[in-house]
C-alpha positions in Angstrom: 133.1 15.9 77.5 135.1 19.0 78.3 133.2 21.8 80.2 134.4 25.3 81.1 132.4 27.2 83.7 132.9 31.0 83.8 131.8 33.3 86.6 130.2 32.5 89.9 126.9 33.2 91.6 126.6 32.1 95.3 128.4 28.8 94.7 126.2 27.7 91.8 129.2 26.9 89.5 131.3 25.6 92.4 128.7 23.0 93.3 127.9 22.3 89.6 131.6 21.6 89.0 131.7 19.2 91.9 128.6 17.4 90.6 130.0 17.1 87.1 133.2 15.6 88.5 131.3 13.0 90.5 129.3 12.0 87.4 132.6 10.9 85.9 133.9 11.1 82.3 133.7 14.9 82.3 136.7 17.2 82.4 135.5 20.5 84.0 137.3 23.7 84.9 136.0 26.8 86.6 137.3 30.3 86.3 135.7 32.9 88.6 136.3 35.9 90.9 134.7 34.4 94.0 131.5 36.4 93.6 133.0 39.5 95.2 133.0 39.8 99.0 131.5 36.3 99.4 135.0 34.9 98.5 133.6 31.6 97.2 136.3 29.0 96.7 136.6 26.1 94.3 137.8 27.9 91.1 140.8 26.7 89.1 141.8 30.3 88.3 140.7 33.9 88.4 138.5 35.0 85.5 140.2 38.4 85.4 142.1 40.7 87.7 140.7 44.1 88.6 144.0 45.9 89.6 144.8 48.4 92.2 145.2 51.5 90.0 144.0 52.9 86.7 147.0 51.7 84.6 146.9 48.3 86.3 143.2 47.9 85.6 143.6 49.0 81.9 146.3 46.3 81.5 144.3 43.6 83.2 141.1 44.4 81.3 142.4 45.0 77.8 145.5 42.7 77.7 145.6 40.1 80.5 141.9 39.2 80.3 142.1 38.7 76.5 145.2 36.6 76.8 143.5 34.3 79.3 140.3 34.1 77.3 142.3 33.2 74.2 143.4 30.0 76.1 139.7 29.0 76.6 139.3 26.8 73.6 138.3 23.3 72.4 135.6 22.8 75.1 132.4 21.1 74.3 130.5 23.5 76.5 131.3 26.9 77.8 128.8 28.1 80.4 128.5 31.6 81.8 126.6 32.4 84.9 124.6 35.5 83.8 125.0 37.2 80.4 127.5 39.7 81.8 130.6 38.2 83.5 133.3 40.6 82.4 133.3 44.4 82.8 130.7 45.9 80.5 133.1 47.4 77.9 134.9 44.1 77.2 132.2 41.6 77.9 130.8 41.1 74.3 134.3 41.2 72.7 135.7 38.5 75.0 132.6 36.3 74.7 132.8 36.6 70.9 136.3 35.3 71.1 135.4 32.4 73.4 132.3 31.4 71.4 134.4 31.1 68.2 136.8 28.7 69.8 134.4 26.3 71.4 131.5 24.1 70.4 128.6 25.5 72.4 127.7 28.5 74.6 125.3 28.0 77.6 123.9 30.8 79.8 122.6 30.2 83.3 120.0 32.9 84.1 121.0 33.9 87.6 121.4 37.3 89.1 120.4 40.6 87.7 119.6 40.8 84.0 117.5 42.5 81.4 115.3 39.4 81.2 114.5 39.7 84.9 113.7 43.4 84.6 111.5 42.6 81.6 109.6 40.0 83.7 109.0 42.6 86.4 107.9 45.3 83.9 105.4 42.8 82.4 103.2 43.4 85.4 102.7 39.7 86.0 104.0 39.7 89.6 101.9 40.6 92.7 105.2 42.0 94.2 108.8 41.8 93.3 112.3 42.8 94.3 112.3 45.8 92.0 109.3 47.4 93.8 111.9 48.3 96.5 115.4 48.0 94.9 115.4 50.2 91.8 119.1 49.8 91.0 118.8 47.1 88.4 115.7 48.6 86.8 117.6 51.8 86.3 120.5 49.9 84.7 118.2 48.9 81.9 116.9 52.3 80.9 118.7 53.6 77.8 119.5 57.0 79.4 123.3 56.6 79.3 126.0 55.1 77.1 126.9 52.5 79.8 123.3 51.4 80.1 122.9 51.1 76.3 126.1 49.0 76.3 124.8 46.7 79.1 121.6 46.1 77.1 123.5 45.6 73.9 125.8 43.1 75.6 123.0 41.0 77.0 121.1 41.0 73.7 124.1 39.7 71.9 124.8 37.0 74.4 121.1 35.8 74.4 121.1 35.8 70.6 124.3 33.8 70.2 123.9 31.4 73.1 123.0 27.8 72.2 120.9 27.4 75.3 119.6 29.5 78.2 118.9 27.7 81.5 116.8 29.5 84.0 117.6 29.0 87.7 114.2 30.4 88.8 110.7 30.7 87.5 111.0 34.4 87.1 113.5 34.1 84.3 111.1 32.0 82.2 108.8 35.0 82.2 111.5 37.4 81.1 112.9 35.2 78.4 109.6 34.7 76.6 110.6 37.5 74.3 113.7 35.6 73.3 114.0 32.6 71.0 112.0 30.0 72.9 113.7 27.0 71.2 116.8 27.8 73.2 115.1 28.4 76.6 115.3 25.3 78.7 113.2 24.3 81.7 114.2 25.6 85.1 117.0 23.6 86.6 117.3 23.9 90.4 120.4 25.2 92.2 123.0 22.5 92.9 124.0 21.9 96.5 126.9 19.6 97.6 125.4 18.0 100.7 128.6 16.5 101.8 129.8 20.1 102.5 126.9 20.8 104.8 126.5 19.0 108.0 122.9 18.1 109.0 122.1 18.4 112.7 118.8 17.8 114.4 116.8 21.0 114.9 116.4 20.9 118.6 115.7 24.4 120.1 116.9 24.9 123.6 115.4 27.7 125.7 114.9 30.0 122.8 114.1 29.5 119.1 116.9 31.3 117.2 115.8 33.2 114.1 118.6 34.3 111.7 118.4 36.7 108.7 121.6 37.3 106.7 122.2 40.8 105.4 122.9 41.0 101.7 121.4 43.6 99.4 118.9 44.7 102.1 116.3 46.2 99.8 116.4 43.3 97.4 116.0 40.8 100.1 113.3 42.7 101.9 115.4 43.2 105.1 113.3 46.2 106.4 110.1 44.1 106.4 111.9 41.1 107.9 113.7 43.1 110.6 110.5 44.8 111.7 108.6 41.5 111.9 111.4 39.8 113.8 111.6 42.8 116.3 107.9 42.5 116.9 108.2 38.8 117.5 111.1 39.3 120.0 109.2 42.1 121.8 106.2 39.9 122.3 108.2 36.7 123.2 111.4 37.9 124.8 111.9 34.7 126.7 111.2 32.4 123.7 113.0 34.1 120.8 116.6 35.1 119.9 117.1 37.1 116.7 120.3 37.3 114.8 120.6 39.8 111.9 124.0 39.8 110.4 125.8 39.4 107.1 128.2 40.5 104.4 130.8 38.0 105.5 132.8 35.4 103.6 130.7 32.4 102.5 132.4 29.9 104.9 131.9 32.2 107.9 128.3 32.8 106.9 127.5 29.1 106.8 129.1 28.7 110.3 126.9 31.5 111.7 123.8 30.0 110.2 124.5 26.7 112.0 123.4 28.3 115.3 119.9 29.1 114.0 116.7 27.1 114.2 114.9 29.2 111.6 116.5 31.0 108.7 114.6 33.9 107.1 116.1 34.1 103.6 114.2 36.8 101.6 110.6 38.1 101.1 110.4 40.1 97.9 110.9 37.2 95.3 108.7 34.5 94.1 111.6 32.0 94.5 114.4 31.2 96.8 118.2 31.1 96.4 121.2 29.0 97.4 121.2 30.6 100.8 117.8 28.9 101.5 119.1 25.6 100.2 122.1 25.6 102.4 119.9 26.4 105.4 117.6 23.5 104.6 120.5 21.1 104.1 121.6 22.0 107.6 118.2 21.0 108.9 116.8 24.5 109.4 113.2 25.7 109.0 113.3 28.3 106.2 111.1 31.2 105.3 111.7 32.5 101.8 110.1 32.8 98.4 108.1 29.7 97.8 105.2 30.7 95.6 103.2 28.0 93.8 104.6 29.3 90.5 108.1 28.4 91.7 107.1 24.9 92.8 105.3 24.4 89.4 108.5 25.4 87.6 110.4 22.7 89.6 107.7 20.2 88.9 106.8 19.6 92.5 103.7 20.2 94.6 104.9 21.2 98.0 107.9 22.3 100.1 108.7 22.4 103.8 109.5 26.1 103.4 107.1 28.7 104.6 106.4 31.3 101.9 107.4 34.9 102.6 106.2 38.2 101.1 106.9 41.8 101.7 104.3 42.4 104.4 105.3 42.8 108.0 102.0 41.5 109.4 102.2 38.4 107.1 105.8 37.7 108.0 105.0 38.1 111.7 102.2 35.6 111.5 104.6 33.1 109.7 107.2 33.6 112.4 104.6 33.2 115.2 103.3 30.0 113.5 106.8 28.5 113.7 107.2 29.5 117.3 103.9 27.9 118.2 105.1 24.7 116.6 108.4 24.6 118.5 107.9 20.9 119.3 107.7 20.1 115.6 111.0 21.8 114.5 113.0 18.6 114.6 110.8 16.8 112.1 110.4 20.0 110.1 114.2 20.4 109.9 114.5 16.8 108.8 111.9 17.4 106.0 114.0 20.4 104.9 117.1 18.2 104.5 115.1 15.6 102.6 113.7 18.3 100.3 117.2 19.4 99.3 118.5 15.9 98.9 115.6 15.1 96.5 115.6 18.4 94.4 119.0 20.1 94.8 121.6 17.3 95.1 124.6 18.5 93.0 125.1 15.2 91.2 121.4 15.0 90.2 121.4 18.6 89.1 124.7 18.1 87.2 123.0 15.3 85.2 120.2 17.7 84.3 122.7 20.2 83.0 124.5 17.5 80.9 121.1 16.5 79.4 120.3 20.2 78.7 123.6 20.7 76.9 123.1 17.6 74.8 119.7 18.8 73.8 121.4 21.5 71.7 122.6 18.8 69.3 126.1 20.2 69.3 127.6 17.6 71.6 127.0 13.9 72.3 
């Protein structure tokens, strides 16, 4: 089987590539731009170059990107991470070219998309990211040519994809308006555990709480910051708080290693790769862990504590952790076991292979 992965989202494709390689019998390549400032490694090449000036960008977008895309052919599966992986004005045209030259097109629902905005606007959520971060909602209003282009692009991709694979429960809600025969069950994020050293969660004098800064409104940083500040104020001799972020992925993981508790996000029903990495390291994690998310994964419980955008609620969760300081070692071990069972990159890679084969286009 030949597989081409295009685009990156917080190491999802990097870890999936490594899982597919370990399965054996699969030739896999990854082209991506490192997910911006995260500078994620592992790609075989750059998806497209942005350029340093207008003329350079025009050349890269309209000539170089097409030339490179024209070489993406005779793959059994081409998978894109999000419907929009190229600049808006060339996305559909390039993906049309790629789709014609390969057997099947798979879309991973990850990151911002119209489907996620549709899920939010359905009113089904008690709270959600877009209550606080209006950027993406505004992207999907037809009040400008660019917005109309974005919507058109995504509708074309969703229509012509052979399979859509949600990475979180929320996407299953948003895609109910699409062709359900191509909507797969949720597949968890893959994590390469060999990359992530587990260490016993043994607090010293203070319990270290860490929250990484990245899209502050979307992650609920204002709620988290206030709750952590209240905790540190009440327990100055028992708590250390680190709030930092927007650093390369490798450096971010190293900073996280210092923590006993990682507070991921509080405005979503589910959790991301950041939470998985923390649990793999043996951390206690506070993030989106609603029952709807667990049901989508087919599991009943998680060692994570659920978070929501409420300072008082978050404070109580943090204080609960502090009061169970003596249990953090076992709690951290349970976190590692959870990731090994659900998110191991080889197990997840097999789920992707099975999903692709379910289209009937490959064997």
